[in-house]
N, C-alpha and C positions, 0 to 999 in steps of 0.2 A: 605376534601381538606387538603393539607399540610400547616403547619404554618411556615415551613422553607423557608427562602428566597432562591430562586434558582439563580445561576449565569449563565452567558452565557455558561460557560464550562459544567455546569450540563445539559443544553439543548443539547449541541453538543454531549456529551457522550451518552445521551439518543437517539439522532439521529443516531449515529453509531450503537448502540445496536439494534435499530429498523430496520435499514438498513440490518444488518446481519441476524436478526431473521425473518423479514417479507418482506424485499425488499423495493424498492423506494416508493411504494404506502403508506408506513407507515410514510413517512416524511412530515406529515401535522401537523399543530399546534394543532388541536383538539385531534388527536390520541396521540400525544406525551404528551399533557397536561393530558389526562386520565391516561397514563402510569406513569406519575410523580405525579399523584393525586393532581393536581393543576388546575388553570384556564388558559384559553388561554391568558388572560391579562398579565400574567407573561411572556409568550412567546413574546408578542408584546411589552413588556417593553424593552426587549433586542434586538429584531430584527424588522426591518421595516416591513418585510413581509416574506413569506415562501421562495421566491427566494433568499433573502438576507441571510436567515438561511442556505439554501443549499450552497450558495457561501462561507460562513464561514466554513462549514463542509469540502468542497472541498479544501479550502485554507489550513486548518489544515492538511488534509491528504497529500496534495502536499508537504507542508513544512516538515512534519514528514518523508515522503518517501525520500525526497532529503537529509535531515539530516542523515537518516539511510544510504543512499548511500555514503555520504561523510565519515561517520564513518567507513563503511566497507572498503573504499578505502584508508583512511588516516593511516591505520595501518603501522607499520614498517615491513620491510622485502622486499624481491624481488618482482618484478612484478608478478611472478608466485605465490608467497604466497598471494599477495593481490587479484589476480584473484580467487584463491581457496577460500579465505575468502569471497569475494563478492558472488561467486556461492553458498557457503554454509551458508551464513548469514541467520539467523533465521527469517522467515517472521513474527513470533510472536513478535519479538523485534523491531517492527516498531516504535521505540522510542516515547514514550508518548501515543501511541495508542495500546500498547501491550495488554491491557485488552480485546481487541476485537479479539484477537487470529489470527489464520491463515486464517480466513474466511473474514476478512475485505477487503483485496485487491480484491479477486474475487467478493465480493458484490459491491465494487466501480466500477469494470469493467463491471458487469452486468448492473448497473445503467447507465453507459456510453453508452450502446446500445440504450437507449431511451431519454437521456438528453444531450443536446449539451454542457452545461457547464462541466458536468462530463467527457464527451468525450474529451474536451479540456484539462482538468486537467490530465487525463490519458495519452493523447498524449504528453503533456509537460514532465511528469515524464518518460515516455518511451523513449523520445528523449534524455533526460539527461542520463538515464541509458545506452542506446546504445552508446552514445558518450563516456561515461566513459569506457565501455567495449572495444570500438574501440581503445582508448588510451592505455589501459592495454595490449591488444593484440599486438599493434604496439611496445610497449616497449619490448615485448617478441620476436618481430621479425615476427609476424604473421599479414599480412595485408589483408587477405581475409575477407571482411565485412560479408559474410555469416556465419562465425564462431561466430560473435557477436550475430547474429539473432538466431542461433541454441542454444547457451548458454542461452540467455535471454528467448527464448521461452520455453526451458526446465525448467528454474527456475520458470517461471510463471505457467507452467503446474504442476510442482511438488508442488508448493504452494497450488494450487487448490486441487490437490489430497490429500495433507496432511490435508487440511481443511475438507475433506469428510471422509477420512479413518483413520486419526490420526497417520499415519505412518510417521516417520521422514525420509526425503529424503536427508539429508546432504551427506551421503556416496555415494548415487547414483549420486548426482551432482558433488561430488569430483571425482568420477570415470569418468564422462563425461569430466571434465577438463583434467584429466590424459590421456584419450584417444585422445583428441584433441592435446595435447602437444606431445604425442608419434607419432601421425600420421603426424603432421605438423612441429614439433619442430626440 
């Protein structure tokens, strides 16, 4: 067993790594403790129970996702430039959770298929992202809400593809933005 005292962040980091590598079934105190070479007592020192641990993980993912959204949209430039920046923002740079790479969001989304709390976190992040896209498109003069869904769906799908094949899809998403602007602008 480890002699190093683990922090709550150590457990959360291990949880994200386990979620990406093995899926939601790996998010149990005993399995995580084995992976960290420590006892379950350390886990329960920091978290009331496994659902509380899950809640902390989801809260951190949600906060990081929304902070990344704000960062992507807060940049200087025109609405078109900010739209392009949002569409092309690197999923690996999910501020603070970047160590988990492009596979974290798809793993969270897969977890959401079987966990109500994960589904609620994903729904909240999706709603905020869609709202931001709607505002950006309105600034550009595009009010068709389906355009937001198309852009967002493409961004999610491209992130999942990048997680599997390692291909950077920034240029493809930039091309989609250009196509939408050329067709509707």
